[in-house]
C-alpha positions as a LaTeX table, in Angstrom:
\begin{tabular}{lrrr}
\hline
Residue & $x$ (\AA) & $y$ (\AA) & $z$ (\AA) \\
\hline
Met1 & 111.55 & 109.84 & 104.66 \\
Gly2 & 112.76 & 106.75 & 106.46 \\
Gly3 & 111.16 & 103.43 & 105.63 \\
Asp4 & 108.58 & 104.72 & 103.17 \\
Arg5 & 106.00 & 102.39 & 101.66 \\
Thr6 & 106.61 & 100.31 & 98.59 \\
Gly7 & 104.94 & 97.50 & 96.76 \\
Asp8 & 105.06 & 96.99 & 93.02 \\
Ala9 & 107.82 & 94.53 & 92.21 \\
Gly10 & 107.01 & 95.01 & 88.54 \\
Ala11 & 107.99 & 98.67 & 88.68 \\
Ala12 & 111.34 & 97.73 & 90.22 \\
Ala13 & 111.96 & 95.10 & 87.56 \\
Val14 & 111.34 & 97.46 & 84.64 \\
His15 & 113.84 & 100.05 & 85.81 \\
Thr16 & 117.37 & 98.79 & 86.33 \\
Asp17 & 119.53 & 100.41 & 88.99 \\
Ala18 & 121.69 & 102.14 & 86.37 \\
Ala19 & 118.69 & 103.55 & 84.51 \\
Leu20 & 117.06 & 104.76 & 87.72 \\
Met21 & 120.26 & 106.34 & 89.02 \\
Asn22 & 120.67 & 108.12 & 85.70 \\
Arg23 & 117.13 & 109.50 & 85.91 \\
Val24 & 117.66 & 110.73 & 89.47 \\
Ser25 & 120.85 & 112.47 & 88.34 \\
Gln26 & 119.29 & 114.04 & 85.28 \\
Asp27 & 116.01 & 115.08 & 86.91 \\
Phe28 & 117.14 & 116.09 & 90.39 \\
Gly29 & 120.90 & 116.65 & 90.15 \\
Val30 & 121.59 & 113.93 & 92.73 \\
Asp31 & 124.41 & 111.52 & 91.91 \\
Val32 & 123.47 & 108.19 & 93.46 \\
His33 & 126.16 & 105.67 & 94.39 \\
Ser34 & 123.85 & 102.82 & 95.45 \\
Leu35 & 120.16 & 101.88 & 95.63 \\
Leu36 & 118.53 & 99.50 & 98.10 \\
Pro37 & 114.90 & 98.42 & 97.50 \\
Val38 & 112.64 & 99.11 & 100.48 \\
Ser39 & 110.11 & 96.36 & 101.18 \\
Gly40 & 106.79 & 96.42 & 102.97 \\
Gly41 & 103.83 & 98.75 & 102.74 \\
Ala42 & 100.39 & 98.85 & 101.17 \\
Asp43 & 100.91 & 100.90 & 98.01 \\
Ala44 & 100.78 & 98.35 & 95.19 \\
Thr45 & 101.37 & 101.04 & 92.56 \\
Ala46 & 104.77 & 102.19 & 93.81 \\
Ala47 & 108.32 & 101.08 & 94.46 \\
Val48 & 110.76 & 102.76 & 96.83 \\
Trp49 & 114.54 & 102.65 & 97.11 \\
Arg50 & 116.93 & 103.96 & 99.73 \\
Ala51 & 119.53 & 105.88 & 97.77 \\
Val52 & 123.03 & 106.77 & 99.02 \\
Thr53 & 125.16 & 109.37 & 97.27 \\
Val54 & 128.94 & 109.37 & 96.92 \\
Ala55 & 129.03 & 111.95 & 99.72 \\
Gly56 & 127.02 & 109.67 & 101.97 \\
Asp57 & 123.73 & 111.58 & 101.83 \\
Gln58 & 120.60 & 109.41 & 101.87 \\
Tyr59 & 117.30 & 109.82 & 100.02 \\
Ala60 & 114.04 & 107.97 & 99.50 \\
Val61 & 113.56 & 107.49 & 95.76 \\
Lys62 & 109.99 & 106.63 & 94.86 \\
Leu63 & 108.50 & 105.63 & 91.52 \\
Ser64 & 104.71 & 105.55 & 91.42 \\
His65 & 102.10 & 104.74 & 88.79 \\
Gly66 & 99.31 & 105.85 & 91.14 \\
Gly67 & 99.91 & 109.60 & 91.13 \\
Met68 & 101.83 & 111.44 & 93.86 \\
Asp69 & 101.41 & 115.08 & 92.87 \\
Ala70 & 98.84 & 115.99 & 95.57 \\
Gly71 & 100.95 & 114.62 & 98.43 \\
Leu72 & 104.18 & 116.08 & 97.09 \\
Leu73 & 102.62 & 119.51 & 96.57 \\
Ala74 & 101.06 & 119.45 & 100.05 \\
Ser75 & 104.23 & 118.39 & 101.86 \\
Thr76 & 106.24 & 120.99 & 99.92 \\
His77 & 103.76 & 123.69 & 100.94 \\
Leu78 & 103.82 & 122.68 & 104.60 \\
Ala79 & 107.62 & 122.55 & 104.74 \\
Thr80 & 107.99 & 125.95 & 103.08 \\
Arg81 & 105.48 & 127.35 & 105.59 \\
Gly82 & 107.81 & 126.29 & 108.38 \\
Val83 & 106.08 & 123.13 & 109.62 \\
Arg84 & 109.19 & 121.41 & 110.89 \\
Gly85 & 107.71 & 117.94 & 111.19 \\
Val86 & 107.14 & 117.63 & 107.43 \\
Val87 & 110.07 & 116.85 & 105.15 \\
Ala88 & 110.10 & 118.59 & 101.77 \\
Pro89 & 110.79 & 116.56 & 98.60 \\
Leu90 & 113.48 & 117.81 & 96.26 \\
Arg91 & 112.39 & 119.83 & 93.27 \\
Ala92 & 113.16 & 118.44 & 89.83 \\
Arg93 & 114.77 & 120.59 & 87.17 \\
Thr94 & 111.24 & 121.40 & 85.97 \\
Gly95 & 110.52 & 123.11 & 89.30 \\
Gln96 & 107.96 & 120.49 & 90.35 \\
Pro97 & 108.64 & 118.12 & 93.28 \\
Trp98 & 108.52 & 115.17 & 90.87 \\
Ala99 & 109.59 & 114.12 & 87.40 \\
Ser100 & 107.34 & 112.25 & 84.96 \\
His101 & 108.47 & 109.22 & 82.95 \\
Asp102 & 106.37 & 106.77 & 80.91 \\
Gly103 & 103.19 & 107.46 & 82.85 \\
Ala104 & 104.92 & 107.26 & 86.25 \\
Gln105 & 106.12 & 109.89 & 88.71 \\
Leu106 & 109.57 & 109.91 & 90.26 \\
Ser107 & 110.28 & 111.72 & 93.53 \\
Val108 & 113.36 & 112.16 & 95.71 \\
Thr109 & 113.01 & 113.01 & 99.41 \\
Pro110 & 115.66 & 113.28 & 102.15 \\
Trp111 & 115.82 & 110.04 & 104.13 \\
Leu112 & 114.95 & 110.46 & 107.81 \\
Val113 & 117.00 & 108.37 & 110.22 \\
Gly114 & 114.93 & 107.21 & 113.17 \\
His115 & 112.13 & 104.81 & 114.06 \\
Arg116 & 108.42 & 104.73 & 113.34 \\
Gly117 & 105.98 & 105.11 & 116.18 \\
Ile118 & 104.53 & 101.67 & 115.57 \\
Glu119 & 107.94 & 100.04 & 116.09 \\
His120 & 108.75 & 101.24 & 119.61 \\
Gly121 & 105.67 & 103.23 & 120.57 \\
Leu122 & 105.39 & 106.91 & 121.46 \\
Gly123 & 106.13 & 108.28 & 124.90 \\
Asp124 & 104.13 & 111.10 & 126.48 \\
Asn125 & 106.30 & 113.86 & 124.99 \\
Ala126 & 106.17 & 112.29 & 121.53 \\
Trp127 & 102.37 & 112.04 & 121.68 \\
Arg128 & 102.17 & 115.72 & 122.67 \\
Ser129 & 104.55 & 116.64 & 119.86 \\
Phe130 & 102.47 & 114.59 & 117.43 \\
Gly131 & 99.35 & 116.47 & 118.53 \\
Ala132 & 101.07 & 119.84 & 118.17 \\
Leu133 & 102.33 & 118.88 & 114.71 \\
Met134 & 98.84 & 117.81 & 113.62 \\
Ala135 & 97.41 & 121.10 & 114.90 \\
Glu136 & 100.04 & 123.03 & 112.95 \\
Val137 & 99.21 & 121.12 & 109.77 \\
His138 & 95.50 & 121.84 & 110.22 \\
Ala139 & 96.15 & 125.55 & 110.86 \\
Val140 & 98.14 & 126.15 & 107.67 \\
Asp141 & 96.37 & 128.24 & 105.06 \\
Val142 & 95.85 & 126.51 & 101.71 \\
Pro143 & 96.00 & 128.99 & 98.81 \\
Gly144 & 93.53 & 128.62 & 95.99 \\
Gln145 & 96.07 & 127.38 & 93.46 \\
Leu146 & 97.14 & 124.50 & 95.73 \\
Arg147 & 93.58 & 123.80 & 96.86 \\
Ser148 & 92.55 & 123.26 & 93.24 \\
Arg149 & 95.18 & 120.49 & 92.92 \\
Leu150 & 94.03 & 118.53 & 95.98 \\
Pro151 & 91.13 & 116.07 & 96.36 \\
Val152 & 88.14 & 117.34 & 98.33 \\
Asp153 & 86.09 & 115.04 & 100.57 \\
Arg154 & 82.41 & 115.28 & 99.63 \\
Phe155 & 81.12 & 112.26 & 101.61 \\
Gly156 & 80.04 & 110.50 & 98.43 \\
Gln157 & 78.88 & 106.91 & 98.04 \\
Asp158 & 82.14 & 106.03 & 96.27 \\
Val159 & 83.48 & 105.02 & 99.67 \\
Thr160 & 81.31 & 101.87 & 99.78 \\
Arg161 & 81.42 & 100.81 & 96.12 \\
Pro162 & 84.68 & 98.81 & 96.28 \\
Val163 & 83.59 & 96.74 & 99.29 \\
Arg164 & 80.13 & 96.11 & 97.81 \\
Ser165 & 81.65 & 95.08 & 94.49 \\
Leu166 & 84.17 & 92.74 & 96.06 \\
Asp167 & 81.53 & 91.26 & 98.36 \\
Ala168 & 79.28 & 90.44 & 95.40 \\
Arg169 & 82.14 & 88.71 & 93.61 \\
Val170 & 83.43 & 86.78 & 96.61 \\
Arg171 & 80.01 & 85.55 & 97.71 \\
Gly172 & 79.08 & 84.89 & 94.09 \\
Gly173 & 82.18 & 82.78 & 93.54 \\
Ala174 & 83.63 & 85.15 & 90.91 \\
Val175 & 86.82 & 86.13 & 92.74 \\
Gly176 & 88.76 & 85.85 & 89.49 \\
Glu177 & 87.19 & 89.13 & 88.39 \\
Val178 & 88.81 & 91.15 & 91.17 \\
Ala179 & 92.41 & 90.73 & 90.01 \\
Pro180 & 94.12 & 91.50 & 86.69 \\
Ala181 & 94.65 & 87.76 & 86.20 \\
Glu182 & 93.17 & 84.61 & 87.70 \\
Pro183 & 93.91 & 84.58 & 91.44 \\
Pro184 & 95.89 & 81.71 & 92.87 \\
Val185 & 93.67 & 78.78 & 93.85 \\
Asp186 & 95.40 & 77.76 & 97.05 \\
Asp187 & 94.89 & 77.63 & 100.80 \\
Met188 & 95.49 & 81.37 & 101.23 \\
Ala189 & 92.86 & 82.31 & 98.66 \\
Arg190 & 90.39 & 79.84 & 100.16 \\
Asp191 & 91.12 & 81.12 & 103.67 \\
Leu192 & 90.54 & 84.69 & 102.51 \\
Val193 & 87.19 & 83.80 & 100.95 \\
Gly194 & 86.16 & 81.93 & 104.10 \\
Glu195 & 87.12 & 84.84 & 106.36 \\
Trp196 & 85.31 & 87.28 & 104.09 \\
Ile197 & 82.07 & 85.27 & 103.96 \\
Thr198 & 82.04 & 84.93 & 107.77 \\
Ala199 & 82.28 & 88.72 & 108.19 \\
Ala200 & 80.35 & 89.77 & 105.07 \\
Asp201 & 77.10 & 90.62 & 106.85 \\
Thr202 & 79.00 & 92.98 & 109.15 \\
Phe203 & 80.68 & 94.58 & 106.15 \\
Met204 & 77.30 & 95.27 & 104.56 \\
Ile205 & 75.88 & 96.70 & 107.80 \\
Leu206 & 78.79 & 99.12 & 107.92 \\
Ala207 & 78.29 & 100.01 & 104.25 \\
Glu208 & 74.62 & 100.85 & 104.83 \\
Gln209 & 75.46 & 102.92 & 107.90 \\
Ala210 & 78.27 & 104.77 & 106.11 \\
Glu211 & 75.97 & 105.68 & 103.24 \\
Thr212 & 73.40 & 107.02 & 105.71 \\
Leu213 & 76.03 & 109.01 & 107.60 \\
Gly214 & 77.48 & 110.36 & 104.36 \\
His215 & 74.06 & 111.57 & 103.26 \\
Val216 & 73.68 & 113.46 & 106.56 \\
Leu217 & 77.19 & 114.95 & 106.36 \\
Arg218 & 76.88 & 116.23 & 102.79 \\
Asp219 & 74.45 & 118.88 & 104.07 \\
Arg220 & 76.32 & 119.65 & 107.29 \\
Pro221 & 78.68 & 122.69 & 107.24 \\
Ala222 & 82.29 & 121.97 & 108.15 \\
Ser223 & 85.57 & 123.83 & 108.47 \\
Asp224 & 87.88 & 122.07 & 106.04 \\
Val225 & 91.61 & 121.75 & 106.66 \\
Leu226 & 94.60 & 120.25 & 104.91 \\
Ser227 & 94.15 & 116.61 & 105.93 \\
His228 & 96.99 & 114.06 & 105.90 \\
Gly229 & 94.47 & 111.24 & 105.60 \\
Asp230 & 96.61 & 108.44 & 107.05 \\
Ser231 & 97.88 & 109.91 & 110.31 \\
His232 & 98.33 & 106.81 & 112.45 \\
Val233 & 101.49 & 105.98 & 114.41 \\
Gly234 & 102.81 & 103.88 & 111.51 \\
Asn235 & 103.35 & 107.15 & 109.65 \\
Val236 & 104.89 & 108.98 & 112.59 \\
Leu237 & 108.68 & 108.91 & 112.71 \\
Ile238 & 110.91 & 110.00 & 115.61 \\
Asp239 & 114.43 & 110.93 & 114.59 \\
Asp240 & 117.58 & 110.58 & 116.66 \\
Asp241 & 117.06 & 114.08 & 118.12 \\
Gly242 & 113.52 & 113.30 & 119.26 \\
Gln243 & 111.88 & 115.35 & 116.51 \\
Val244 & 108.50 & 113.97 & 115.45 \\
Trp245 & 107.83 & 113.76 & 111.70 \\
Leu246 & 104.65 & 112.93 & 109.80 \\
Val247 & 105.46 & 111.00 & 106.61 \\
Asp248 & 103.62 & 109.41 & 103.66 \\
Trp249 & 101.31 & 112.12 & 102.30 \\
Asp250 & 99.73 & 110.04 & 99.52 \\
Ala251 & 96.21 & 110.28 & 101.01 \\
Val252 & 96.17 & 114.07 & 101.44 \\
Ala253 & 92.87 & 115.89 & 100.86 \\
Ile254 & 90.87 & 118.95 & 101.82 \\
Ala255 & 88.50 & 117.64 & 104.50 \\
Pro256 & 87.17 & 118.21 & 108.02 \\
Arg257 & 89.77 & 117.68 & 110.76 \\
Glu258 & 87.93 & 114.56 & 111.94 \\
Arg259 & 89.39 & 112.73 & 108.93 \\
Asp260 & 92.77 & 112.88 & 110.67 \\
Leu261 & 91.74 & 112.90 & 114.32 \\
Met262 & 89.79 & 109.66 & 113.84 \\
Phe263 & 93.15 & 107.85 & 113.84 \\
Val264 & 93.74 & 108.97 & 117.43 \\
Thr265 & 90.22 & 109.07 & 118.88 \\
Gly266 & 89.36 & 105.64 & 117.47 \\
Gly267 & 92.61 & 104.05 & 116.38 \\
Val268 & 92.90 & 101.84 & 113.31 \\
Leu269 & 95.84 & 99.49 & 113.91 \\
Ala270 & 94.95 & 96.18 & 115.54 \\
Asp271 & 98.45 & 95.73 & 116.96 \\
Ala272 & 98.76 & 99.33 & 118.18 \\
Pro273 & 95.43 & 100.41 & 119.74 \\
Val274 & 95.36 & 103.97 & 121.06 \\
Thr275 & 94.77 & 104.15 & 124.80 \\
Lys276 & 92.79 & 106.78 & 126.68 \\
Gln277 & 96.02 & 108.14 & 128.16 \\
Gln278 & 97.64 & 108.42 & 124.73 \\
Arg279 & 94.61 & 110.30 & 123.40 \\
Ser280 & 94.91 & 112.67 & 126.33 \\
Trp281 & 98.59 & 113.32 & 125.63 \\
Phe282 & 97.83 & 113.92 & 121.94 \\
Leu283 & 95.08 & 116.40 & 122.74 \\
Asp284 & 97.40 & 118.18 & 125.20 \\
Gly285 & 99.51 & 119.02 & 122.16 \\
Tyr286 & 96.68 & 119.52 & 119.68 \\
Gly287 & 94.55 & 121.74 & 121.89 \\
His288 & 90.85 & 121.77 & 122.70 \\
Val289 & 88.58 & 120.79 & 119.84 \\
Asp290 & 84.88 & 119.94 & 119.59 \\
Leu291 & 84.69 & 116.84 & 117.43 \\
Asp292 & 81.70 & 115.77 & 115.35 \\
Thr293 & 80.99 & 112.15 & 116.30 \\
Thr294 & 79.05 & 111.58 & 113.07 \\
Arg295 & 82.13 & 112.48 & 111.02 \\
Leu296 & 84.34 & 110.31 & 113.21 \\
Ala297 & 82.02 & 107.31 & 112.73 \\
Tyr298 & 81.87 & 107.90 & 108.96 \\
Tyr299 & 85.66 & 108.07 & 108.66 \\
Met300 & 86.08 & 104.92 & 110.74 \\
Cys301 & 83.83 & 103.11 & 108.25 \\
Ala302 & 85.65 & 104.61 & 105.27 \\
Arg303 & 88.98 & 103.42 & 106.63 \\
Ala304 & 87.56 & 99.96 & 107.32 \\
Phe305 & 86.41 & 99.63 & 103.70 \\
Glu306 & 89.76 & 100.82 & 102.37 \\
Asp307 & 91.67 & 98.28 & 104.46 \\
Ile308 & 89.24 & 95.40 & 103.89 \\
Thr309 & 89.28 & 95.66 & 100.11 \\
Gly310 & 92.94 & 96.59 & 99.78 \\
Trp311 & 94.35 & 93.70 & 101.78 \\
Ala312 & 91.84 & 91.18 & 100.41 \\
Leu313 & 92.85 & 92.06 & 96.87 \\
Ser314 & 96.50 & 91.65 & 97.84 \\
Val315 & 95.82 & 88.09 & 99.01 \\
Leu316 & 94.22 & 87.36 & 95.63 \\
Asp317 & 96.89 & 89.12 & 93.58 \\
Pro318 & 98.87 & 86.57 & 91.50 \\
Gln319 & 101.66 & 89.10 & 90.93 \\
Leu320 & 102.63 & 89.15 & 94.61 \\
Thr321 & 104.96 & 86.63 & 96.22 \\
Gln322 & 103.73 & 83.96 & 98.61 \\
Thr323 & 105.32 & 85.89 & 101.48 \\
Glu324 & 103.59 & 89.12 & 100.50 \\
Arg325 & 100.25 & 87.36 & 100.16 \\
Ala326 & 100.68 & 85.64 & 103.53 \\
Glu327 & 101.44 & 88.99 & 105.16 \\
Ala328 & 98.34 & 90.48 & 103.52 \\
Leu329 & 96.19 & 87.62 & 104.85 \\
Ala330 & 97.57 & 88.12 & 108.36 \\
Ile331 & 96.76 & 91.85 & 108.18 \\
Phe332 & 93.26 & 91.10 & 106.85 \\
Arg333 & 92.65 & 88.80 & 109.81 \\
Gly334 & 93.87 & 91.56 & 112.11 \\
Leu335 & 91.20 & 93.86 & 110.69 \\
Leu336 & 88.60 & 91.40 & 112.02 \\
Ala337 & 90.19 & 91.06 & 115.48 \\
Pro338 & 88.53 & 92.64 & 118.56 \\
Thr339 & 90.98 & 95.55 & 118.35 \\
Gly340 & 90.74 & 95.72 & 114.54 \\
Ile341 & 89.20 & 98.46 & 112.42 \\
Val342 & 85.99 & 96.54 & 111.66 \\
Asp343 & 84.92 & 96.23 & 115.31 \\
Leu344 & 86.12 & 99.77 & 116.03 \\
Ala345 & 84.04 & 101.15 & 113.15 \\
Leu346 & 81.02 & 99.14 & 114.27 \\
Ala347 & 81.37 & 100.50 & 117.81 \\
Ala348 & 81.64 & 104.07 & 116.50 \\
Val349 & 78.49 & 103.61 & 114.40 \\
Glu350 & 76.59 & 102.06 & 117.32 \\
Ala351 & 77.68 & 104.89 & 119.65 \\
Glu352 & 76.54 & 107.45 & 117.09 \\
Gly353 & 73.15 & 105.76 & 116.86 \\
Thr354 & 72.83 & 105.79 & 120.68 \\
Glu355 & 73.62 & 109.51 & 120.85 \\
Glu356 & 71.02 & 110.30 & 118.21 \\
\hline
\end{tabular}
């Protein structure tokens, strides 16, 4: 699954290459010749390696302490239903698409050779293919047994609790409580706190609006679909044959289609804003759809909170390297840029209020 996310250096340190290769062989019947750690990504509970077999086949080997069963089950279901743009993980000897070890899950997925959409952009045909793939995902029936294993979006207040909690600690001077150990007291930590305090009032406005929108949406009927949950161009891969793939299914859930389409109608990446023309190409492939602007605004806020808290905590995490923390701080600042998710969410909320 080419260039999958990774994060936890501790997980990589605990499992030596020989031990990991032995587990892959025993659990999945894949004899690995070499392993290369894959860096980058936002999942601090997982580590990923690019594995090469003696025969030259390549796989993404992922070890996660955060739970991968929902995403692995969903991607397996989609692939077996013939959705070509979703790669199926290998099944372990147990029959499940993962193996469990010491509280962690191990998965092995064919490695896709190509480039991510965020690296070189998507042309008109790729955007149309992306839209068609998303429509196919949303059209797939989800049987009851699988549905019972997947999270269901209920528009609860849980979405705002992390940002409210972190805000109280940052503005109260208790940032040491947000990490498993005392955060580094250095320029990066101080810069993060300063940036947070400057934008804190906006964060709280968004939190109040999201809670109001969520209350409205809990009583509003919706047609739920199998939602990827993180369907931006960073998780779109184009292989050497031009085939478009949707990777990284860790955020999968049963939810209204707006949870996915928000990434195209609003955009979430500061350095890759979605243009009007790109939205048009996507919808050419997806097909006509009447979108609920209240749901779109809610999901923009939910994504903003996820990114704000996640990257802020990374800056304050003493277990990360200076380079990783610096990258997290740069991403956090991008969230506050004019093209960043915070301003985009605020605009979506303001537009929703105008329409009402």
